[in-house]
N, C-alpha and C positions, 0 to 999 in steps of 0.2 A: 575768272570773273568773280567778284565778290558775291557771296550768298545773300539773297534777299531775306533769308531767315535769320540773319545775325541779330543779336540783341543790342538794343540801344541802352547803354548804361549811363548816359549823360544826365539823366534825371533820377529822382529818388526811387520811383517805381519803374520796373522794366516794362517796355512795350514792344510788341513785335513790329518790326519795320513794315511788314506787309500790311498790318492793320493801319499803321500811320499813313502809308501811301494810298490806301483805299478809303481814307476818311473814317475808318472804324477805330475805336479805342476800347480797351477793356472797361466794362461797366464799373463806375465808381460806387463803392458800398454806401448806402444811405440808411440812416436810422428811420424807422417807421413806428406808428403807435397803434397799428391795427392787429397786433397780436400774432398768433400762430398762423392764422389763415393768410394774412398778408405776407408773412415770412415764406409760407409754402408757395404762394403765387410768385413771389420774388425769385425763389430758387428755381421754379419751373421756367420763369422768363429768362433767367440767366442761362439755364441749360439750352433753351431754344436758341438764344443768341450765340452761345458757344458752338452749337451744332452748325448753325448757319456760317459762322466764321470759319469753322473747320472745312466745310464744303467749299466755300469760296477760296480758302487757302490751297486746298487740294487742286482745284481747277486752275489756279494761278501757277502752281508748281508744274502741272502737266504742260501748260503753255510755255513754261521756261525750258523744258527739256529740249535737247538738240534734235534736229530732224533725223529721222531714221532712214537708212538705206539698206535694202535687202533684209529688212526685219531686224537690223542690229543698230543700236544707238552708237553714234560716233563718239569714241572715247579719247581720241587723240586731241591734244590742244591745237589751236589754230596755228597755221604756219607763221613763223616769225618774220618772213620776208627775205631771209638769206637763201641762196640757191646752191645746190650741189655742183653746179657748173663752176662756182667760185670757191666753194669750200667742200673738198672731197669727203666722202664717207670714211670712217675709220673702223677697222675690225682688229681689235687687240686680242690675240690668242695666247694664253699662258698654259704651260704645263706645270707639273709639280714634281720635283726631283729630276727634271730634264737637264742633262749635262750638255755642254756645248758640242761634244762629239757624239751625241745621240742623233745627229743628222748626218746622213752618209756624205753629202756634199761638203761637209766640214772636215772630211778626211777619214771617215770610218766606213770602209767598204763592207764590213760585216753586218751592218744594220740596214734594215729595209725601210726606207722613208721616201718613196717616190714623190709624194705630194709636197712635203717640205723641201725636198731637193729642187723641185720645179720653182718654188718661190725663191730659193737661193739663186738659181740660175737667172731668174728674171728680175732679181732685185739686188740688194746689198746685204752681205753678212759680216757681222763684226765678230772676229775670231777670238778676240781677247776682251770679252765682256764679262763683268763680275757683279756678284751680289755686294751689298754693303752691310748686311746683317747676317744672322746665323740660322734663321728658321723662316717658316712661311710668313707669319704676320709682319715682322719687321720689314722684310723685303717687299711685300705687297703694299704696305703703307708707303714705302719709299718710291716704288714704281708709280703710284697714283698721286703722290704729292711733289716729287722731285726734291725730297728733303731727307737728310740723314736720320737714323733712329733717335739720336739724342735730341733732335729738333722736333720731330712729331711725337716722340714719347713712347713709341712701341719698340722697346729695346729687346723684347723677347716674345715668344708665344704667351698667351694667357693675359694679355693686356688689351683693353678696348681701344680702338682707334678713336682719338678725340673727335667729337662731332664738329668742332670749330676749325678743324684742319681743312684747308682749301684743296680740293682734289681736281684732277684733270677733268672729271665729269662736271664738277661745278663750273669750271671755266668754259667748257664746250657748251653746256646747257645755257649759260648766260649769253653766249654768242648766237644761240638759236638751234643747236643740235638737239635731236631727239635721242635719248640715251637709254641703254639697256644693259643689265647685268644678268648673265646666265651661268649658273654653276658655282664654282668655288670663288669666294671673295676673301674670307677669313679676316675681316676687319674686327670681328668680335670673337672672344673665346667660344668654342662650341661645346666644351664640357659643361655639364650641369646647367644646360639652357634648354628651354622649351622652344624647339625650332618651328613651332606653329605660330609663335607670337611675332608681332611686328618688329622689324629691323630698321634702324635709321637709313634713309635713302642715300646719303652721301652724294647727292646730285643726280642719281639715276631716276628716270621716269618710271622704268619697269625693272623689277627684280624677281628672278627665279633662283633662289639661293639654295645651295647644297654644298656644304663644306666637307662632307664625307660621303663615300660611295655606298651607303646602304644602312648604317645603324640607326639613323634618326628618322623621325616623321617630318622631314623637311620637304621641300618641293619635289625632290626626286623620290623620296620614300612614299609620298602621297600619290605620285604618278604611278609608281609600281603597284600600290594597292588598287588603283583604278583598273589596272590590267588583270587583276585577279590575285587571290591569296597565293597560289602556286608560283606565279611570277615574282611576287614580293619575296617569298621565302628563298627562292633560288638566287636572288640578288643580295640577300642580307649578308653583312660581314660583321665580324667581332668589333667591339669598341676598341679604340686605339690602344688603351692600356692592356687589353686582353689578347693582343695578337702575338703569337710566338715569333721570335726572331728568325729571319730567313724563311718566313711563311710564303709558300707559293703553291697554287693549285689552279685548275682550269675552271673558268666561270661556268656555273651550272645551267644558266638560262640561255635564251636566244641572244645572239650577239647584238641584236637591235635593242636590247633592254639594259645594256651596260650603262654605267654612269657616263662614259665618254659619248656613247650614242645619244643619250638623252640630252647632254649639253649641246651637241651639234644640232639636234632636232629643234630644241628651243631657240638656239641662235638663228637657225634658218627661218623659223616661224617669225621671229622678231624682224629679221631683214625683209622678208616678203611682205609682212604687214606694213612696215614702215614705207616701203616703196609703193605699195598699192594705195595707201591712204594719202601719202604726201610725197609723190614721186620727185618733186624738186627740192624737198627739204633734206639736208644731210643728216646722217645718223652716226652715232658712235655705239658700238656694242663690245662688251668684254665677254669672251668665251673662256670661262675659267675651268679648264680641264683638271681632273684629279690625277690621271696617269702621268708618269709611271710610278707615282707614290705607292708604296706597299699598303695593303696586301697585294701581292702580285697575282692577279686572277684574270689573265687574258682569256678571251674566247679561243676555242681550239683552232679556229681558222687563222688566227694571228700567230699562234704558237707553232703550227705545223711546219712553216718554212725554215724554222731554226733547228729542227731535229737533225743532228749530224752536221750542222753548219759550223765551220771554224770561227772561233771568236778570238778577238785580240787578247794578248796575255794580261793578267793582272799585274799591277805595278807594286811591288813590295820587295823588301830585302830582309834576309834573316837577322841582320845586325842593326836595322834602323831604329828599333825601340831602345836599344842600349845607348844610342847617341842622343836621346831626348832627355830633357830635364825630368826629375823624378815624378812630379805630380802629373805631368802630361803623359809620361810613359805608363803610369799605373792604369790609365784608362784605355790602353791600346792592346791589351792581351786577351780579351774575352773570346775572340774568335780565332786565336792563333792555331788551335788544333782542329779547325774545321776541315774535313776531307775535301780534296780538290773536286771530286765529282759533285759534292753538294754545292760548292761555288759555281761549278759549270752549269748545273741545273737552274740555280737561282738566277744567274745572269741571262740565260736563255729566256726565262719567263719575263725578266725585266725588259729585254729587247722586244719581246712579243707585245708587252704593254705599250712600248713606244710605237710599234707598227700599227697597233689598233688606234692609238691616238692620231697617228699620221693619216690613217684612212678617214677619220672623222674630220680632221682639218681639211682634207680634200673635198668632203661633202659641203663644207661651208664655202670654200673657194668656188666650187662648181655652182652653188646657188647664186652667188654674186655674179658670176660670169653669165649664167643663163638669164639673169635679170637685165643684162645689158649695161651694168654699172661697173664693170671691171676697170675701165679706164678712168673712173671717177671714185676709186676706192683705194685707200692705203691699208695694206695688211702689215701687221706687226706680230712677230712670233718671239716669245721669250719665256722665261721661267722664273720662279721665285728663288730657286737654288738648285744645285745638282745632287749627286749621290756618289759616295765613295765607290760603291759597286765592287767591293772586294779589294780595291787598291789599299795598300797598307794594312790589309786584313781587317778592314772596316766596312760598315754599311751605313746607309742613311746620311745624315748631315749633322754638323755640330760646329762649335767655334774652333775646332782644330785647324791648323794652318795648311790645308791641302786643297789644291785646285779642283779635285773631283767634285766637291760640294760647292765651291765658290765660283767656278767658271761656267757660265751658262750661255745659251744661244741668244742672239739678237739678230733678227732678219727684218728688213723693210722691203716691201714691194708696192709700187704704185706710182702715181704721177709725181714727177720730180726726183724719183729714185734712180740712180744709174744702174743699168742692167749688168749683172755678172760681176759686181764689185766685191772683192775680197779685201777686207780692211783689217790690218793687223795692229792698229793703234789701240791703246787702252781705252776702255769705256766702262761706265758704271750704270747700274739700274736706275739711279737718280737722273740719268741723262735722257731717258725715254720720253718723259713728259715734255721737257723743253724742246726736244727734237721735233716732236709732233706739232707743238705750238708754232715753232719756227717754220715748219713746212706749210702750216695753214695761215701764216701771217698774223698770228694772234700774239699780243704781248705777253711776256712772262709775268706771273703774279708775284707780288712781294713775298719774300721768304724762300724763293726758289734757290736751291743749291746745286742744281744740275747744270750741264753744259750741252748746248745743241751739238748734235753730231752731223749736222748738214755739211759744215766745212770738211769734216773727215771723209764724208762720202765723195767729196770733190778732190781729195788728195791731201788735205791738211793733216798735220800730225794729231794724234789723240792726246789723252791726258798724260801727264808725267808719271803719275802713280795712281793706284786705286787704294781705297781706305775701307776697312771693315771694323765695325763696332759690335762688341758683345757686352754682357753684364759684367764679366770678370777679366776680359782681355781686349786688346786692340791689335790691328795688323795693317801693314802697308805692303804693296807689291809694285815693283817696277818691272820693266822688261828683263832686267838683269838679276834681280834678287827679291826675296820676300823676308820680311821681319815681323816677328810676333812676340808680344810680351804680355804676361798676365799680371794679376794684382799682387802676386807673391814675388814678382821680379824674375820669374823664369823666362828665358828667352830662347827663341828658335830663329835660325838664319839659314835660308837655302840660297845657293848661288847657282844660277841656271846654266851658265856656260859649261860647268863640269857635272851638274846634277839636274838634268831637265825634268826628272820624275820625282823630285823632292824626297830623296831617300837618305840624305846625309846632312844632319844638323851640324853646321860649322860655327855656331855661336861661340864655342869655346876654343876655336882654332886661332892661334896667334897669327897665322898667315892671312886671316880674314878680318883682323882687328880694324883695319881702316874702313872696310865695307860696313862692319857692324856699327862703328861710330857714325858713319854717314847716314845709315838707315835709322838710327836712334834720333838723330836731329830731324830727319825728314818726317818721322812720325810725330814728334813733338810739334813741329810747325803745322802739320796737317790737322792735328787735333785742335790747335788754336784757331785755325782758319775755318774749321767745320762747326764752330759754335753757332747756335741758333741766331739768325739775323733778325728774328722777331721777338718782341715788338721793336719797331724802329725808334731810334732816338729822334725826338721832334724838336727839342730845344737844347741850347748849350748847358742849361742848368734849370 
């Protein structure tokens, strides 16, 4: 509703609309000839009229306030008239550094993820789902816009998401959804920023932002302070640039005060408030979890089951670096001498972070089920990218051509989703937004570059290839091969029938020349097709 206190600038002098509506206007200055006494009387008269106007305005403002229930003013906007019976709720859950095989039901018996396993069994999992960028910000922007990095402009971390990009939340909010963001979003760079200041809403009604698990005075940091100085200090972590490589340790505080626990609690609060205040209105909430992103600091309860538990082997070869082009190979040697027991410990802590994340995913699912909304809620689980986790003697993520950082989970559960579907067709993170809109019967916005995965859930083939963009290289991947080229012309080619773990670059192999030429052409065609479709051409000339 438009404020009755807005200013009317249609005339030369500004007048308060409340005064105009009540028949009162600001006093017009008059010249007098009675000297200082008249001037004093005039000033006193003006003060009395100003006081009266202020009192009347205050009374009018109180009358305009919404009715209170249980002592709390209603802060939700009125229901837009759509119903959750027609438009299901959407709970989007993202991890950070979460690999596709960090869910046990995706084929990794060593990891403990009972809550996500249950969602896989009751829904559909895409086993060949990939990022389209190289780091957090590009992929999060692509997830929420259905557009490639060259189109939305966030080609790397450290770039602000343009505020004129149309997001999934903009579309859902326009349709009548109530929208919330809890935890990590990473639409803005978080270095050298005051996290207490306002952040653009990007279509969200509510935002509780925290892009790191403890170094900033963001929503999580302020919540920790409210619990006490000791609680705050036990949860504090180093700034990203100050963290030692392969850092891992046990979380010092109570497990209920971790970043993951806080994100789950805020998400549950948003869900419960949305249902209690507008039970028929659908909601969308993004639970942006930080784990298993380093620093690896799981609570002891999550680490304990992994002590002595067998882990799958790391994927590397002693001669793989020698087969790579020089510039790429130069960045592959930093951790070659890392002792195996260090890798083993690091990976156990990483798995424990995933298990702690899984526990908090279960809390959110349980809250929806206890509300009676489970059959009217779509759950989506994915990540912004994965982690090499020791494969190729690497950690973290980068624009290197390896599936460990590029292949991520994608799970749907809810109305319209087939139960127990394991889908091996190729999919990209830009496909999540159009898939949800297709499931909800909402038209795709202009500029969308993703593809609905609803047909794939019903047995149709997936994409022919996936496409990744970075600042200095590009890459495509089919089910049979992967091709990578950088700005210097260095090339990598992996052929999966003989090399499923990407250990032997065959770009210089004469026996693979035909595959290399084919992949070069496919990349060129895809790069042309992925140009930004906006702005649209509206006239022939």
